N, C-alpha and C positions, 0 to 999 in steps of 0.2 A: 251911336256912331256906326256907320256901315263897316262891314268887314273889308279888309284889303283885297282888292281884286287879284285873282290868281294870274300867273303868267299865261297869256292867251295868244295863240297863233293868229297871224294876220287874217287868214281865211275864217277862222272861228269868230274873231271880232267883227268881221264884215257880216257874217251870218247873223250874229246877235243884233247888230245894228239894223239889218234888214228886217228881222223878226220884230224888233221894237217899233220900227217905222210902220210895219204892216198892222201891228196891234193898235197903234195910235190912229192910223188912217181908218181902221174899221170902227174904233170907238167914236171918232168924229162923224163918220158916215151914219152911225146909229144915233147921233146927237145925244150921247151919254156923257155926263160930266166926269172928270177925273175922280172926284170924290165918290160919286155913285158907283163907278166901276170898281174902285178900290174896295169899297164896302161890300159889294157883291162878291168880290174875289177873296174877301177875308184878309185884307192887308191894309197897310197904311197908304195914304196918298203919296208919301215920299217914295215908298217902294214902287208904287205904280209908275211914278215919274222915272225912276231908275230903270224900270223895265222898258219904257218907251224910248229911253236913250240907249238901250242895248247894253247895259252894264253887265260885265261878266261876274261880278260879285253877288248878283241876285241868284237865288237858288233856282234850279230848273223847275221845282215844284211851284214856285211863285209864277214863273212864266206860264206853266200849264194851267194854274188857277186863273190867271188873267185871260187866257184864251177861252177857257170854259165859260167864264163869266160873260164873255162877248158872243158866245155861241160859235166859236171857231173850232175847227177840228185840228187835233195835234197828231202828227204822224212822222214817220221817217221815210225820206225819199232817197233812193240810191241812184244817182244820175247815170251810173254805168250799168245798172241792173236791168232786169227784164222789163220793167215798166217805163223805161226811158223813152222808147219809141212811142208808146201810148201817150205819154205826157206831151211829147213834142207835137203830136197830132192835135191835141186840144189844149193849147196854152192860154186860152182866154183868161184874162184877169191875173195872169202870172207875170211878175216882174223879176228880172235878174238882180243879183246883189251888185253886179258891176255891168255896165252897158258897154260892150265893145264897139268902138266906132266902125271897125271894118265890117261888122255884121249889118249895119244900118246906113246905107249910102246917103240918104237925105240928111241924117244927123251929121255924118262926116262932112258933108258940104256946108252945113250950117255952122259947124264948129271949126271953121277955117282958122280962127284966131288962137285955137288951142294947139300949142306946139309941144312935141315930146311926150304926149299922153295918148295911150291907146284905148283907155277905158275911162268911163265917167261913172259917178254914182247915179242912181236913179233920179234923185232930186236935181242934179246938175243937168242931166239929159232933158228932163221935163222943162227946166228953166230955158234951155237953149231952144227947144221946140216951140215953147210958148212965146218967147221974145221974138222969134224969127218966123212965126207962122205964115206971114204973108209971102215969104220966100220959098216955101215948100212947093215943089213941083208935084202937083196932085197926080198927074198922069204917070210919073216915074215912081210914085210911092208904092212900094211892094206891100203885099198883104201882111206879112209878119211885122213890118215896120209900123203900119197903121194900127195893128193889134197892140204893139208896144206902146204907142202914144196913148191909145185908149186906156190901157191898163195903168200907165203912169198917172194919167189924169184922175182915174178912179181911185187909185191908192194914195196919191200924194197931192192931188189938186183939190178942187172944191167938192169932190165926190160925185161929179157928174161926168157923163161922156157926151161929147158933142162932135160934130163933123170936123174932120181935120182940115 
């Protein structure tokens, strides 16, 4: 039986969920089964599923083993540190843990039915973009928003990028 999850801050829980989502998306993009990935990482299939769900009770070593098994790099990023400006310049493939509606004008206009919420999860944002793709104003679509859509489709969609 898995250990009891420790008390986790909201931001930490969101980070683990985003990490698990990213690991799952990469595994699917590689077309690797859960069983094969778990065996390569030296863990059970159940632990692998718990990692993909972003559970806090899974050890950090297990997360690191999962990433190594898929060929992903593990590192620490300090958003307020020296490298922040460099990362903002090249954010291709990067998706935020929460998508702020105020930062993406087309998403904000497509999400007109969402009241009292300033942020969406990446999967919610992708769902809104894809359901309402025919209503996106291509001329008004800013480069950073186009980049977000492509990254969301790559990470959470069917693994392909296509014209917005």
